[in-house]
Every structure is written in structure tokens, then in C-alpha cells.
N, C-alpha and C positions, 0 to 999 in steps of 0.2 A: 828857547822854549821855556815856558813857565811851568814849573812842576806843581801839580795840584796837591791839595791836602790829602786826597785819596792815596796818592803815591807815597807821600811822606808818612802817612799812617801805616801803610803796608810795611814800609821799611822799619819803622819804629817797632812794629810787631815782631818782625824778623830779628831785630836787635835784642828785643826782650827774650826771644826764644834762644838766641845764642848765649845770652847771660845765664839763662836757665840751664843750658847745657853745661856751661862752665861750673855752675853751682852743683849740678848733679855729679860732675866728675870729682869735684872737691869732696863731696859727701860719699863717694865710692859707690854710686848707684850702679845697677846692673847694666851691662853693655847693651842689651837689647833696648832698654829704656832710653839710654843716651842716643843710640842710633835712631830711634824713632823720633826723638826731638830734633836731631840734626836733619832728618828727612823733612820734618815739618818746616824747619827754617829754610831749607832749600826750596821747598814748594812756595813759601811766602816770597822769597826773592825772585823766583821764576815768574810769579804772578805780577810782581812789581815791574819786572822787565817788560812783560806783555802789555801792561797798562801804559808804560812810558812809550813803547814803540807804537802802539795803536793810537794813542793821543797825538803823538808827533805826526804820524802818517795822516791822520784825519786833518790836522792843521795844514800840513803841506799840500794835501790834495785840494782842500778848499781854496788855498791861495793860488794853486796852479789853475784850477777851474776859473777863478775870477780873472786871471790873466789870460785865459784862453790857451794855456799850454797843455802839453801831453803829460799826464801823471803816471804813465805805465812804468817808467824807470824807477820812480819813487816807490811804487808799490813793490816792484821786484826787490829793491834794496831793503825795504822793511821786512819782506818775507825772508830774505837771506839773513838778516840780523836776528830774526826770531829763531830760525833754524840753527844758527851758530850758538845761540844762547841756551839751547837744550842739551 
């Protein structure tokens, strides 16, 4: 699978948020602010997972349809993967 710039940018954003959290901790920021930033980073990572899984699923289903194969198992696996990532 080829990873798009959209996915890479989402992960770079999450990486920046994690660096920000470390900086906040070094500066002795309030616990609530640190946790809020960690939650934002978690959300960014979860969204990246969603984009990766959905993009991969779309690609696999297209290939399956072109070959005349059943894609229901792929869809089930993608849904399971999304559920596990939450």
C-alpha cells in the first residue's frame, strides 16, 4: 500500500503535538493542559488509523471487484481492525 501525503501529514501533526506535550511537561504546565494535548494527539493518531484502513479497504475492494471476487471478508477485516484500534 502506498501511504498518501494526507496520512503522513496527520502523523506529522500528531508528532508535533507529542513534542508539544513533552515541552509542556518540561515547563511544568498544568496537568489538565497536558492531558488535553495528549487527548488531541490520540485523536490525531486515531484519525490517521481511520484514513489508512479506509484507503486500504477502498483499494482492496476495487481490486476484488475488478477480479470478480467477493469482498465481504475484506470489509469484515477492515471493520474489525477499526474496532480494535479504538
